[in-house]
N, C-alpha and C positions, 0 to 999 in steps of 0.2 A: 411114607405111605404111597402105595401104588395109585397112579392116576385112574379114576373111575369113569372118565368121560366116555370111554368106548364100551363100558359094561352095559349100557342101555342102548337098545336099537330102535329103529323107527317104529316097529310094531308096538313096542312098549309105550312110546310117546303117543301114538294114536289111541292106544287103550286108555291111558290116563286122560287124554282129551275127551274121549267118548264118555268115560265115567263122570268126569266133572260136568259135562254138558247135560247128561241124562239123569245123573244121580240115581241110577237104577241099573242093576246088573243085567236084568233081562233085556231092557231096552238097549243098553250099551253093547251087549253081545250081538243083538240083532243088527245094530248099526254097523258093526265090524264084520258081520257074517261068520262068527265063530260060536262055539258052544259056550254055555255058561261055565262049565268046568274049565275050559281053556282060558276064559276071561279071568276066573278066580286064580288060576295059576299065574297069569300075568300080573295080577294085582299083588300077589305074594312077592313076586320079584321086584315090583316097584316099591313096595314097602321096605324091602330089604335094602334097596339101592338108596332111597331117601332117608332111611332111618326114621320113618314116620308112618302112621297108619293110613294117612291120606284121606280115606273115607271110612266112616263108621256107620253102623246101622242106625236108622232114624228111630226115635222113641216110639213112633206110631207103628213101627214094624213094616212100613212101606217105604222103600227106597233107602238111600244112603245120604249122609251129610258130610261135606268136605271138612277136613280139619283146617285150622288156621294156616298151617304150612301149605296145604294144597291150595287154599284161596290165594296165598301170596304168589305162588308160582304159576297160577293159571294164566294170567295175561302174557307172561313171558313164554309159556308153553304154546299158546295160540300163535304168537308171533313167530316162534321157532318153526312150527309146523308149516306156516305159510312160506317162510324163507326156504325151507327144505323142498317144498313143492316147486318154488321158483327155480331153485338150484337144479332139480331133476329135470326141469323143462327147458333149461337154458340152451341145451344143445339140440333140442327137437322143435323148438319154436323160435321163429324170427319175426319180430314186429318192426317193420321199417320205420313206422311213425315215431317210435320211441328209442330205437337202437342208436348207440353211440359208437358203433364199430368202425374201425378203420380198415378200408379195403385197399390193397396195393395191387396196382396193375402195371406189369412190366411191358413196356412198349418203346420202341425207338421213336425218333422224332416224327417220322412219316405216319405211322398208325395213330400216334397220339394226336397229331394235328388234324387228322381226318375224323376221329371219333370223339375226342374230348369235348369239343364245343357243343355237341349234341348230348353226350352222355351226362355231363355235369348237371345242367339244369333239369334234365329228365329224372335223374336220381334224387337231386335235392328237393324236387317237388313232392316226392313220396317219402323221403327219409331226410328230413331237415337237419338231423344231428349226426348223420353218417359223414365220415371223412373219406375222401378219395386221394390216394397218393399215386401219381404216375412216376415210375422209376425206370431208369435205363438198365436194361438187362446185360449181363455178361453172357453172350451166346454160348460160351463153352461150359457154362454152369447152369443152364436153364433147368434141366431136370433136377439136379441136386438142390438148387435153390427152392424149387417148388416142393420138393420132397420134404425139405426142412421148414417149409412155411414162411420163407422170406418174402414171397408175394403170392397173391391168390390166383391171378390169371396172367398168362403171357399172350399178347396180341402181336402177330407178325405173320410171316410167310411160312408155309408148311416146311420149307427147306431149312428153316432156322432152328428147328427143334429135333431132338433125338427121339428114338422110338420109346414107347412106354407112357407117353402122355395121352390123355383123352383130348379130342379136339373137334371143332365144328367150324365150317366156313361161315364167316360173318358177311362178307360182301365180295362181289366181283365188280370191277370198275374198268374203264378204258381211259387211255391217255388222250389229252387234248393239249393244244399249244396256246399259250396266253401271250397277249401283248397289252400295253397300256391303251386306255381310251385316248384317241387322238394320235395314235402312232402314225408317223409320216408315210408308211407304206399303204395306208388306207384300210378298208374293210373287206376287200375282195378275198376269196379263198386263197389259201397258201398253195403256191406251186412248189415243186421239188427244188427247182433252181433258186427260187426266192428263199426257201427254207434254208438251203445250204449257204446262201450269201449273207444272210442276216447274222447278227451277233447274238450268241446264246448264253443264257445263265444255266448252270448245272448244279443240282443238289448232290453233293458227295457226302453220304452219311458217314463214311470212314474218314473223310477229311482230305482236301487237297487234290482230288482227282479232277481231270478235265475231259474224261471220256466215260461213257456208260452204255446202257442198252440201246439208246438212240443211235449212237455212233456205230455199234455193231450192226444194227439194221441198215444204216447207210452204207457201211463197208460191203455188205452183201450185195448192194446195188452198184458198187464201184464209185460211191460218192463219199463226201466228207463235209463237215461243217466247222464253223469257228466258235469255240467256247472260250470266252475271255474272262468270265467270272465264275468262280466255284465257291459255294457256301455249304456249310454243314447243316444248317437249320432250315426246315421248310418255312418257318415263320418269317424268315428274311425275304423269301422269294417275292411275295406280293408287294412288299415295300420297295424293293429294288426295281421290279418291273414297272411300278407306277411312276417312277421318277427317272426312267431311262428308256432307251429304244431297244433294249434287249428283248428277246422272246425266251420262253421256257416251256418245256413239255413235262407235264405232271398229271397225276390222276384227276379226272374230272370232279370227283366228289370234293376234293380239297379246293381246287381253283374256283368252283362254282360259288363259293362263299364270297368271292371278291368281284362279283359281276358288276358292281357299281364302279369299279376303277379299272377292271380288266375286260378285254374282249377275248372270247375263246373260239378256236378254230380246230377243225379236224386236221391232224398232221398229214402231210402228203406222202406218207409211207406207212406200210403195215407194221404195227407194233403189237406185241402180245398183251393180252388183258392183264390187269392188276388184281390180285386176290389177297384178301386178309382173312386170317383165321384166329380163333381163340382157343387156347390150350390150358388145361388144368390137370392136376394130379388126381389119381384115383382116390387118394385119402380124403378129398373134399367132395367126392361125387354126390353123397347123400346129405351133406351139410345144408340145412335150410337157408342159412344166410348166403352161402355160396351159390346155391340154386337161384336164389332171388337175384343176386348180382349178375349171374349169367343171363337170366331172362331179360333184365334191363338192357344188357349189352346187345343181345340178339334183336330186341325190339328196336333199339336205336339204329342198329346197323341195317335193319331190314333183312335179317339173315334168312336164307333160303332153307337152312336146316340140314345141309349135307354134312355127314360126319367124315372126319379125317382119320380117326383112330378108334 
């Protein structure tokens, strides 16, 4: 026998629910906003589907009385309608207080180290059951990975992404140079000669490099520095600085977290500002959950709201 599950549509379910609630054709038709003749036609279809009269005229001539079969299915019908309402609203409503959604944020070590410490407690305070996953992106596949829903947002530099993604600037920052508290050179401002003479720690996100944008800026001045330690992770920098006499030049927003163990100085040369942006695919533009996540990210970053795409 052919499956009859899809022979009954939502309107028929609402009609049966209204009839069982009101037990009156006139009142049920008014509740549904249809004519009595249209309601009678729907009742005929329901009777055929269930193989039962469902409601019969009351002996008093006023209203209708549900059959035993109708009484049996009424609780399940009410629950089914509520579930269908929830199902239809799931994509249009996002409740952070009850959501158990997992959000995936693609970010390299640098952006994650700057934003995650603020973003995580901010999000969890509003959405205690939400999960956040920070994943390392493959920069050659950012667009396709976002198109396929492998992650929700990419955080990085504008140069890291291909055309076609929507974006917004999260923050602009400047570079400062850090040394440990009690460094033997003292607390005086850094001179260029001193900067070049000191031992430096460098963060090489690609791994193993001993030169970067600071060295390019120095080369433009005809100067150079000594970089004796190169690490891939931002998280290692404060630990190494606190236990050595190295200095390191990184974004202020990251280093400021370690003011208790590090001292910060303006570098004695001009360096370009540091900028982070958030990018997402057009497919998530109007998704309420995604909109909420972006809003939290912008608030935490103190975003100025400039658009990149």
